[in-house]
C-alpha positions as CSV (number, residue, x, y, z in Angstrom):
1,M,0.0,0.0,0.0
2,A,1.2,3.5,-0.7
3,R,2.3,5.7,2.2
4,N,0.6,8.9,3.0
5,P,3.5,11.3,3.6
6,K,3.1,14.9,4.6
7,R,5.0,16.9,2.0
8,P,6.1,20.5,2.9
9,G,3.2,22.9,2.4
10,E,0.7,20.1,1.8
11,A,-1.7,18.3,4.2
12,P,-1.8,14.5,4.1
13,L,-5.0,12.9,2.8
14,T,-7.4,12.6,5.7
15,H,-8.8,9.2,4.7
16,L,-5.5,7.5,4.6
17,N,-3.4,6.5,7.7
18,P,0.4,6.9,7.7
19,E,0.7,3.4,6.1
20,G,-1.6,4.4,3.2
21,D,-4.6,2.3,4.3
22,A,-8.1,3.7,3.9
23,G,-10.1,4.6,7.0
24,M,-12.8,6.8,8.3
25,V,-11.7,10.0,10.0
26,D,-12.3,9.8,13.8
27,V,-14.2,12.9,14.7
28,T,-15.1,12.0,18.2
29,A,-12.7,14.4,19.8
30,K,-13.7,17.3,17.6
31,A,-15.9,20.1,19.0
32,S,-19.4,20.5,17.5
33,T,-19.7,23.7,15.5
34,A,-22.2,25.2,13.1
35,R,-21.2,24.0,9.6
36,L,-22.6,25.0,6.2
37,A,-21.9,24.0,2.7
38,V,-23.3,25.3,-0.6
39,A,-22.8,23.4,-3.9
40,E,-24.1,24.1,-7.5
41,G,-24.4,22.3,-10.8
42,V,-26.1,22.5,-14.1
43,L,-27.9,20.3,-16.6
44,R,-27.9,21.4,-20.2
45,C,-30.6,20.1,-22.6
46,S,-32.0,20.6,-26.0
47,P,-34.5,23.4,-26.7
48,D,-37.3,20.7,-27.0
49,A,-36.4,19.3,-23.6
50,Y,-36.3,22.8,-22.1
51,R,-39.8,23.5,-23.4
52,V,-41.1,20.4,-21.7
53,L,-39.2,21.4,-18.5
54,V,-40.8,24.9,-18.3
55,G,-44.0,24.2,-20.1
56,G,-45.2,21.2,-18.1
57,G,-47.0,18.3,-19.7
58,N,-44.2,15.8,-18.9
59,P,-46.0,12.4,-18.5
60,K,-43.5,11.6,-15.7
61,G,-44.6,14.6,-13.7
62,D,-43.1,18.0,-12.6
63,V,-39.4,17.8,-13.4
64,E,-38.4,20.5,-10.9
65,Q,-40.5,19.1,-8.0
66,V,-39.2,15.6,-8.5
67,A,-35.6,16.8,-8.9
68,Q,-35.9,18.9,-5.7
69,V,-37.1,16.0,-3.6
70,A,-34.6,13.6,-5.1
71,G,-31.8,16.1,-4.3
72,I,-32.9,16.4,-0.7
73,M,-33.1,12.7,-0.3
74,G,-29.7,12.2,-2.0
75,G,-28.0,14.7,0.3
76,K,-29.5,13.0,3.3
77,R,-28.0,9.7,2.1
78,A,-24.5,10.9,1.2
79,G,-23.0,8.8,4.0
80,E,-24.5,5.7,2.6
81,L,-23.3,6.5,-1.0
82,I,-19.8,7.9,-0.5
83,P,-17.2,5.5,1.0
84,L,-15.8,6.7,4.4
85,C,-18.3,9.6,4.5
86,H,-20.0,10.0,7.9
87,V,-23.7,9.5,8.1
88,L,-25.2,12.7,9.4
89,P,-28.9,12.2,10.2
90,A,-29.3,15.6,11.8
91,A,-28.1,17.5,8.7
92,S,-30.5,19.9,7.0
93,V,-30.5,19.8,3.2
94,S,-32.3,22.3,0.9
95,V,-32.3,22.3,-2.9
96,D,-33.2,25.2,-5.2
97,I,-33.8,24.5,-8.9
98,Q,-34.0,27.3,-11.5
99,P,-34.7,26.8,-15.2
100,D,-32.2,28.9,-17.3
101,S,-33.0,29.6,-20.9
102,A,-29.5,30.7,-21.6
103,L,-28.1,27.1,-21.0
104,P,-30.9,25.9,-21.9
105,G,-31.4,23.7,-18.8
106,L,-31.4,23.8,-15.1
107,R,-29.3,25.4,-12.4
108,V,-29.3,23.5,-9.1
109,T,-28.0,24.9,-5.8
110,A,-28.0,22.8,-2.6
111,T,-27.3,24.0,0.9
112,A,-26.5,21.6,3.7
113,S,-26.1,22.6,7.4
114,I,-25.5,20.9,10.7
115,T,-24.2,21.6,14.2
116,G,-21.8,18.7,14.4
117,Q,-18.3,17.4,14.4
118,T,-17.8,17.1,10.7
119,G,-18.6,19.1,7.6
120,V,-21.5,18.8,5.2
121,E,-19.7,19.4,1.8
122,M,-20.5,15.9,0.6
123,E,-24.1,16.3,1.5
124,A,-24.4,19.5,-0.6
125,L,-22.5,18.0,-3.5
126,T,-24.5,14.8,-3.4
127,A,-27.8,16.7,-3.3
128,V,-26.8,18.6,-6.5
129,A,-25.7,15.5,-8.3
130,V,-28.8,13.5,-7.4
131,A,-31.2,16.4,-8.3
132,L,-29.5,16.7,-11.7
133,L,-29.6,13.0,-12.3
134,A,-33.4,13.0,-11.4
135,A,-34.0,15.8,-13.9
136,Y,-32.1,13.9,-16.6
137,D,-34.3,10.8,-15.9
138,M,-37.4,12.9,-16.1
139,L,-36.4,14.4,-19.5
140,K,-34.5,11.6,-21.1
141,A,-37.4,10.6,-23.3
142,V,-37.1,14.0,-25.0
143,D,-33.3,14.4,-25.0
144,R,-30.8,11.6,-24.3
145,G,-27.9,14.0,-25.2
146,M,-28.2,16.2,-22.1
147,T,-25.1,17.0,-20.1
148,I,-24.6,17.3,-16.4
149,G,-21.9,19.5,-14.9
150,P,-19.9,21.1,-13.7
151,I,-20.8,20.3,-10.1
152,R,-18.8,22.2,-7.6
153,L,-18.6,23.4,-4.0
154,V,-19.3,27.1,-3.8
155,E,-18.6,27.7,-0.1
156,K,-18.2,26.1,3.3
157,S,-18.0,27.4,6.8
158,G,-17.4,26.0,10.2
159,G,-15.0,23.5,11.7
160,R,-11.2,23.7,12.2
161,S,-10.5,24.8,8.6
162,G,-12.9,27.8,8.9
163,S,-14.6,29.4,5.9
164,W,-13.8,29.0,2.3
165,R,-15.5,30.6,-0.8
166,R,-14.9,29.8,-4.5
167,D,-13.6,32.8,-6.4
168,S,-16.0,33.9,-9.2
169,Q,-15.3,32.1,-12.4
């Protein structure tokens, strides 16, 4: 197994021990603090799929509603889906979905928060990914060539590492 050395100016990977073996981070000694993470992503689709998205009439149902609920459910299950990710049953996850004719497609923003011993970045990112996948599933009969991404963390706060915000790009 590869070692997990700390190089000058770089932190070691937190999910690898010094011998390079995978393991869950022990957060039991960490203080509980308010933590927040915001992630975003997009789905790009054809003009025909966009008309179905905003015009209704999709035989599968309301794309935005289904994607929103799917995103919340996905964010709540991040710890079951991502290896070595803590299960955070008390985390709050919200998902905002906005059609965007300029794409055309959807913009999804997810916010996850908790008062706890570990961050909620994975919950926010998973919520966005699952919401976008659900929207794809709802629209695939109209457009199988849709694209998803980028999906990215926008900001996080709380914990030992403090706050971080993505520079505008």
